[in-house]
Each structure stands twice: as C-alpha cells, then as structure tokens.
ChimeraX commands (.cxc) that place a marker at each C-alpha (Angstrom):
marker #1 position -52.64,-28.17,137.87 radius 0.5
marker #1 position -51.33,-27.65,134.39 radius 0.5
marker #1 position -50.57,-31.02,132.91 radius 0.5
marker #1 position -47.83,-31.24,130.27 radius 0.5
marker #1 position -47.69,-34.00,127.69 radius 0.5
marker #1 position -44.56,-36.08,128.41 radius 0.5
marker #1 position -42.89,-37.36,125.23 radius 0.5
marker #1 position -39.91,-38.41,127.34 radius 0.5
marker #1 position -36.44,-39.30,126.09 radius 0.5
marker #1 position -34.86,-42.65,125.19 radius 0.5
marker #1 position -31.08,-42.94,125.75 radius 0.5
marker #1 position -28.37,-45.55,125.81 radius 0.5
marker #1 position -26.77,-46.33,129.18 radius 0.5
marker #1 position -24.03,-48.61,130.33 radius 0.5
marker #1 position -23.85,-50.58,133.53 radius 0.5
marker #1 position -20.62,-51.07,135.55 radius 0.5
marker #1 position -20.46,-54.65,134.28 radius 0.5
marker #1 position -20.37,-53.28,130.68 radius 0.5
marker #1 position -23.93,-54.23,129.61 radius 0.5
marker #1 position -25.49,-51.50,127.48 radius 0.5
marker #1 position -29.19,-50.91,127.92 radius 0.5
marker #1 position -31.97,-48.52,126.87 radius 0.5
marker #1 position -33.32,-46.02,129.47 radius 0.5
marker #1 position -36.51,-43.96,129.30 radius 0.5
marker #1 position -36.64,-40.64,131.05 radius 0.5
marker #1 position -39.56,-38.36,131.73 radius 0.5
marker #1 position -40.78,-35.85,134.36 radius 0.5
marker #1 position -43.93,-35.80,136.45 radius 0.5
marker #1 position -45.32,-33.76,139.38 radius 0.5
marker #1 position -45.17,-35.26,142.84 radius 0.5
marker #1 position -47.91,-34.70,145.46 radius 0.5
marker #1 position -46.55,-31.27,146.29 radius 0.5
marker #1 position -46.50,-30.06,142.70 radius 0.5
marker #1 position -42.73,-30.35,142.38 radius 0.5
marker #1 position -41.35,-31.65,139.07 radius 0.5
marker #1 position -39.49,-34.94,139.56 radius 0.5
marker #1 position -37.32,-36.74,136.99 radius 0.5
marker #1 position -38.25,-40.49,136.50 radius 0.5
marker #1 position -36.33,-43.09,134.64 radius 0.5
marker #1 position -36.98,-46.73,133.84 radius 0.5
marker #1 position -34.92,-49.38,132.04 radius 0.5
marker #1 position -36.49,-50.51,128.76 radius 0.5
marker #1 position -34.23,-53.35,127.78 radius 0.5
marker #1 position -30.74,-54.25,126.60 radius 0.5
marker #1 position -29.32,-53.47,123.20 radius 0.5
marker #1 position -29.49,-57.20,122.39 radius 0.5
marker #1 position -33.29,-57.05,123.04 radius 0.5
marker #1 position -33.72,-53.82,121.09 radius 0.5
marker #1 position -30.84,-53.18,118.74 radius 0.5
marker #1 position -32.11,-49.90,117.28 radius 0.5
marker #1 position -33.51,-46.73,118.90 radius 0.5
marker #1 position -36.68,-47.08,116.85 radius 0.5
marker #1 position -37.43,-50.48,118.44 radius 0.5
marker #1 position -36.87,-49.06,121.92 radius 0.5
marker #1 position -39.15,-46.04,121.11 radius 0.5
marker #1 position -41.87,-48.55,120.05 radius 0.5
marker #1 position -41.65,-50.27,123.42 radius 0.5
marker #1 position -41.99,-46.97,125.24 radius 0.5
marker #1 position -45.26,-45.96,123.45 radius 0.5
marker #1 position -47.37,-48.00,125.91 radius 0.5
marker #1 position -45.51,-46.57,128.90 radius 0.5
marker #1 position -45.85,-43.09,127.44 radius 0.5
marker #1 position -49.59,-43.48,127.18 radius 0.5
marker #1 position -49.84,-44.63,130.88 radius 0.5
marker #1 position -47.61,-41.69,132.03 radius 0.5
marker #1 position -49.89,-39.26,130.17 radius 0.5
marker #1 position -53.17,-40.95,131.09 radius 0.5
marker #1 position -54.65,-37.87,132.75 radius 0.5
marker #1 position -53.46,-35.63,129.98 radius 0.5
marker #1 position -54.82,-37.86,127.28 radius 0.5
marker #1 position -58.39,-37.41,128.63 radius 0.5
marker #1 position -58.23,-33.71,127.47 radius 0.5
marker #1 position -59.81,-33.13,124.12 radius 0.5
marker #1 position -57.11,-30.81,122.76 radius 0.5
marker #1 position -54.43,-33.49,122.99 radius 0.5
marker #1 position -53.69,-35.65,119.94 radius 0.5
marker #1 position -52.73,-39.30,120.10 radius 0.5
marker #1 position -51.08,-41.02,117.15 radius 0.5
marker #1 position -52.66,-44.21,115.89 radius 0.5
marker #1 position -49.20,-45.80,116.25 radius 0.5
marker #1 position -49.32,-45.27,120.04 radius 0.5
marker #1 position -52.79,-46.62,120.19 radius 0.5
marker #1 position -51.72,-49.75,118.25 radius 0.5
marker #1 position -48.73,-50.28,120.56 radius 0.5
marker #1 position -51.01,-49.87,123.57 radius 0.5
marker #1 position -53.50,-52.31,122.15 radius 0.5
marker #1 position -50.94,-54.89,121.31 radius 0.5
marker #1 position -49.29,-54.76,124.77 radius 0.5
marker #1 position -52.61,-54.93,126.73 radius 0.5
marker #1 position -55.17,-56.85,124.71 radius 0.5
marker #1 position -52.93,-59.01,122.51 radius 0.5
marker #1 position -50.38,-60.01,125.20 radius 0.5
marker #1 position -49.68,-63.59,125.93 radius 0.5
marker #1 position -51.20,-63.32,129.43 radius 0.5
marker #1 position -54.54,-61.96,128.14 radius 0.5
marker #1 position -57.19,-64.65,127.68 radius 0.5
marker #1 position -59.77,-62.63,125.89 radius 0.5
marker #1 position -58.73,-63.83,122.47 radius 0.5
marker #1 position -57.38,-67.10,121.25 radius 0.5
marker #1 position -53.76,-67.52,120.27 radius 0.5
marker #1 position -54.55,-67.52,116.51 radius 0.5
marker #1 position -56.70,-64.43,116.81 radius 0.5
marker #1 position -53.91,-62.57,118.63 radius 0.5
marker #1 position -51.54,-63.51,115.86 radius 0.5
marker #1 position -53.87,-62.41,113.07 radius 0.5
marker #1 position -54.84,-59.16,114.71 radius 0.5
marker #1 position -51.23,-58.30,115.33 radius 0.5
marker #1 position -50.32,-59.09,111.71 radius 0.5
marker #1 position -53.22,-57.02,110.23 radius 0.5
marker #1 position -52.26,-54.06,112.52 radius 0.5
marker #1 position -48.63,-54.19,111.59 radius 0.5
marker #1 position -48.97,-55.04,107.90 radius 0.5
marker #1 position -51.99,-52.95,106.89 radius 0.5
marker #1 position -53.16,-50.40,109.48 radius 0.5
marker #1 position -49.85,-49.06,110.90 radius 0.5
marker #1 position -48.14,-48.20,107.65 radius 0.5
marker #1 position -51.21,-46.28,106.35 radius 0.5
marker #1 position -52.73,-44.70,109.56 radius 0.5
marker #1 position -49.88,-44.78,112.08 radius 0.5
marker #1 position -48.82,-41.21,111.63 radius 0.5
marker #1 position -52.38,-39.88,111.85 radius 0.5
marker #1 position -53.78,-38.31,114.99 radius 0.5
marker #1 position -56.63,-40.46,116.24 radius 0.5
marker #1 position -59.12,-37.58,115.81 radius 0.5
marker #1 position -58.00,-37.24,112.19 radius 0.5
marker #1 position -59.08,-40.74,111.03 radius 0.5
marker #1 position -62.34,-40.32,109.14 radius 0.5
marker #1 position -64.79,-43.11,108.23 radius 0.5
marker #1 position -65.02,-42.20,104.56 radius 0.5
marker #1 position -61.21,-42.17,104.26 radius 0.5
marker #1 position -60.99,-45.68,105.83 radius 0.5
marker #1 position -63.77,-46.93,103.48 radius 0.5
marker #1 position -61.93,-45.49,100.47 radius 0.5
marker #1 position -58.62,-46.95,101.59 radius 0.5
marker #1 position -60.14,-50.42,102.16 radius 0.5
marker #1 position -61.66,-50.36,98.59 radius 0.5
marker #1 position -58.20,-49.52,97.12 radius 0.5
marker #1 position -56.23,-52.21,99.08 radius 0.5
marker #1 position -54.12,-54.54,96.95 radius 0.5
marker #1 position -52.04,-57.52,97.54 radius 0.5
marker #1 position -48.29,-57.30,96.95 radius 0.5
marker #1 position -48.63,-58.92,93.50 radius 0.5
marker #1 position -51.07,-56.18,92.56 radius 0.5
marker #1 position -54.24,-58.27,92.61 radius 0.5
marker #1 position -57.22,-56.95,94.51 radius 0.5
marker #1 position -57.54,-58.04,98.12 radius 0.5
marker #1 position -60.43,-60.40,98.84 radius 0.5
marker #1 position -63.59,-58.80,100.35 radius 0.5
marker #1 position -63.34,-61.03,103.33 radius 0.5
marker #1 position -59.86,-59.90,104.08 radius 0.5
marker #1 position -60.96,-56.25,103.79 radius 0.5
marker #1 position -63.80,-56.96,106.13 radius 0.5
marker #1 position -61.36,-58.48,108.60 radius 0.5
marker #1 position -59.05,-55.44,108.42 radius 0.5
marker #1 position -62.07,-53.17,108.95 radius 0.5
marker #1 position -63.17,-55.23,111.98 radius 0.5
marker #1 position -59.66,-55.03,113.48 radius 0.5
marker #1 position -59.77,-51.28,113.12 radius 0.5
marker #1 position -63.19,-51.23,114.73 radius 0.5
marker #1 position -61.78,-53.22,117.66 radius 0.5
marker #1 position -58.81,-50.87,117.92 radius 0.5
marker #1 position -61.05,-47.72,118.10 radius 0.5
marker #1 position -63.23,-49.57,120.71 radius 0.5
marker #1 position -60.13,-50.10,122.74 radius 0.5
marker #1 position -59.33,-46.34,122.45 radius 0.5
marker #1 position -62.84,-45.52,123.71 radius 0.5
marker #1 position -62.56,-48.03,126.62 radius 0.5
marker #1 position -59.17,-46.56,127.76 radius 0.5
marker #1 position -60.51,-42.99,127.06 radius 0.5
marker link #1:1,2 radius 0.2
marker link #1:2,3 radius 0.2
marker link #1:3,4 radius 0.2
marker link #1:4,5 radius 0.2
marker link #1:5,6 radius 0.2
marker link #1:6,7 radius 0.2
marker link #1:7,8 radius 0.2
marker link #1:8,9 radius 0.2
marker link #1:9,10 radius 0.2
marker link #1:10,11 radius 0.2
marker link #1:11,12 radius 0.2
marker link #1:12,13 radius 0.2
marker link #1:13,14 radius 0.2
marker link #1:14,15 radius 0.2
marker link #1:15,16 radius 0.2
marker link #1:16,17 radius 0.2
marker link #1:17,18 radius 0.2
marker link #1:18,19 radius 0.2
marker link #1:19,20 radius 0.2
marker link #1:20,21 radius 0.2
marker link #1:21,22 radius 0.2
marker link #1:22,23 radius 0.2
marker link #1:23,24 radius 0.2
marker link #1:24,25 radius 0.2
marker link #1:25,26 radius 0.2
marker link #1:26,27 radius 0.2
marker link #1:27,28 radius 0.2
marker link #1:28,29 radius 0.2
marker link #1:29,30 radius 0.2
marker link #1:30,31 radius 0.2
marker link #1:31,32 radius 0.2
marker link #1:32,33 radius 0.2
marker link #1:33,34 radius 0.2
marker link #1:34,35 radius 0.2
marker link #1:35,36 radius 0.2
marker link #1:36,37 radius 0.2
marker link #1:37,38 radius 0.2
marker link #1:38,39 radius 0.2
marker link #1:39,40 radius 0.2
marker link #1:40,41 radius 0.2
marker link #1:41,42 radius 0.2
marker link #1:42,43 radius 0.2
marker link #1:43,44 radius 0.2
marker link #1:44,45 radius 0.2
marker link #1:45,46 radius 0.2
marker link #1:46,47 radius 0.2
marker link #1:47,48 radius 0.2
marker link #1:48,49 radius 0.2
marker link #1:49,50 radius 0.2
marker link #1:50,51 radius 0.2
marker link #1:51,52 radius 0.2
marker link #1:52,53 radius 0.2
marker link #1:53,54 radius 0.2
marker link #1:54,55 radius 0.2
marker link #1:55,56 radius 0.2
marker link #1:56,57 radius 0.2
marker link #1:57,58 radius 0.2
marker link #1:58,59 radius 0.2
marker link #1:59,60 radius 0.2
marker link #1:60,61 radius 0.2
marker link #1:61,62 radius 0.2
marker link #1:62,63 radius 0.2
marker link #1:63,64 radius 0.2
marker link #1:64,65 radius 0.2
marker link #1:65,66 radius 0.2
marker link #1:66,67 radius 0.2
marker link #1:67,68 radius 0.2
marker link #1:68,69 radius 0.2
marker link #1:69,70 radius 0.2
marker link #1:70,71 radius 0.2
marker link #1:71,72 radius 0.2
marker link #1:72,73 radius 0.2
marker link #1:73,74 radius 0.2
marker link #1:74,75 radius 0.2
marker link #1:75,76 radius 0.2
marker link #1:76,77 radius 0.2
marker link #1:77,78 radius 0.2
marker link #1:78,79 radius 0.2
marker link #1:79,80 radius 0.2
marker link #1:80,81 radius 0.2
marker link #1:81,82 radius 0.2
marker link #1:82,83 radius 0.2
marker link #1:83,84 radius 0.2
marker link #1:84,85 radius 0.2
marker link #1:85,86 radius 0.2
marker link #1:86,87 radius 0.2
marker link #1:87,88 radius 0.2
marker link #1:88,89 radius 0.2
marker link #1:89,90 radius 0.2
marker link #1:90,91 radius 0.2
marker link #1:91,92 radius 0.2
marker link #1:92,93 radius 0.2
marker link #1:93,94 radius 0.2
marker link #1:94,95 radius 0.2
marker link #1:95,96 radius 0.2
marker link #1:96,97 radius 0.2
marker link #1:97,98 radius 0.2
marker link #1:98,99 radius 0.2
marker link #1:99,100 radius 0.2
marker link #1:100,101 radius 0.2
marker link #1:101,102 radius 0.2
marker link #1:102,103 radius 0.2
marker link #1:103,104 radius 0.2
marker link #1:104,105 radius 0.2
marker link #1:105,106 radius 0.2
marker link #1:106,107 radius 0.2
marker link #1:107,108 radius 0.2
marker link #1:108,109 radius 0.2
marker link #1:109,110 radius 0.2
marker link #1:110,111 radius 0.2
marker link #1:111,112 radius 0.2
marker link #1:112,113 radius 0.2
marker link #1:113,114 radius 0.2
marker link #1:114,115 radius 0.2
marker link #1:115,116 radius 0.2
marker link #1:116,117 radius 0.2
marker link #1:117,118 radius 0.2
marker link #1:118,119 radius 0.2
marker link #1:119,120 radius 0.2
marker link #1:120,121 radius 0.2
marker link #1:121,122 radius 0.2
marker link #1:122,123 radius 0.2
marker link #1:123,124 radius 0.2
marker link #1:124,125 radius 0.2
marker link #1:125,126 radius 0.2
marker link #1:126,127 radius 0.2
marker link #1:127,128 radius 0.2
marker link #1:128,129 radius 0.2
marker link #1:129,130 radius 0.2
marker link #1:130,131 radius 0.2
marker link #1:131,132 radius 0.2
marker link #1:132,133 radius 0.2
marker link #1:133,134 radius 0.2
marker link #1:134,135 radius 0.2
marker link #1:135,136 radius 0.2
marker link #1:136,137 radius 0.2
marker link #1:137,138 radius 0.2
marker link #1:138,139 radius 0.2
marker link #1:139,140 radius 0.2
marker link #1:140,141 radius 0.2
marker link #1:141,142 radius 0.2
marker link #1:142,143 radius 0.2
marker link #1:143,144 radius 0.2
marker link #1:144,145 radius 0.2
marker link #1:145,146 radius 0.2
marker link #1:146,147 radius 0.2
marker link #1:147,148 radius 0.2
marker link #1:148,149 radius 0.2
marker link #1:149,150 radius 0.2
marker link #1:150,151 radius 0.2
marker link #1:151,152 radius 0.2
marker link #1:152,153 radius 0.2
marker link #1:153,154 radius 0.2
marker link #1:154,155 radius 0.2
marker link #1:155,156 radius 0.2
marker link #1:156,157 radius 0.2
marker link #1:157,158 radius 0.2
marker link #1:158,159 radius 0.2
marker link #1:159,160 radius 0.2
marker link #1:160,161 radius 0.2
marker link #1:161,162 radius 0.2
marker link #1:162,163 radius 0.2
marker link #1:163,164 radius 0.2
marker link #1:164,165 radius 0.2
marker link #1:165,166 radius 0.2
marker link #1:166,167 radius 0.2
marker link #1:167,168 radius 0.2
marker link #1:168,169 radius 0.2
view
C-alpha cells in the first residue's frame, strides 16, 4: 500500500446556530484501500482566533494520522511538529511524569528558545555541532550572555525532546 503524507486542510465552518469553528480535513484509506475523507472539529474561533493557532493544534493530530508514514526514513518531520506533539502528550495536565513546575519550564524553554531557532528544520537536519554552536551564542534580551546553567537546561530539554521522537519513532 502506497502511503501518502497527509498535511490536511484547516477551514472555517459555521454551525446552524451561528457558531463559527475550525475544522480539519484529511483523507485516509479504509480497510478495502478506498480513500475516505475524514473531518474533525478543532475548536471555535473564540478558542483559536487565528488560522495559525488552529494549525498549531492540528500538528499533534497530523502526526497521529501519519504515524505509519512517519516511520519511513524518507519522510521529514519538522521540529515544530515534534514540539507540539511533545507538549500535548508529555506536558499535558493529565500526565504525571513531570511536576507542574517542570512542565511549565519545559514548555517555556521550548517556545522561547528552541521553536524560534529550530522549528522550521526537519528533524534529520538538526546537527549536534550546530546545536552546540547555537547554545554558545545564546544571549538574553538585554544582550548579556545567558548563564551556563540556563544553556545546560535548554540543552537538556532538547535532549528530552529528541528522546521523545525516538520513543514515538
């Protein structure tokens, strides 16, 4: 069976009662090999006022839809998709693996430091030397050098993130 990577499509829909919501559409093959269109409601426009916010919510779903496809070595996964999957699975409020404070700090480091620099990279394109160089050059907003302990924490969060990718293949 030829598996296709499903990016899907996010669109605005309106219910009969006038409520506007975001809907995610994709296609998959049923047991007979026939392509079937699937849809799911993401949330209302009040929950996610912009298309970009709705797309971010969809990244975790997109990874689950493409789970079999993602196991193939020729498929590229963006670091942003990995971060969104990690946040929704490992850092969710129902997960007891990490303390509440750890979940907050990990989420903050991922959003503030890792995602802006590495988010658009394919997972296979992130190189150790490039990460080490980037960590050495990190600066605070006021221009002062970041403390070594903070750099070590960012490095550790990236390590945890990549271990998560290995665990979920």
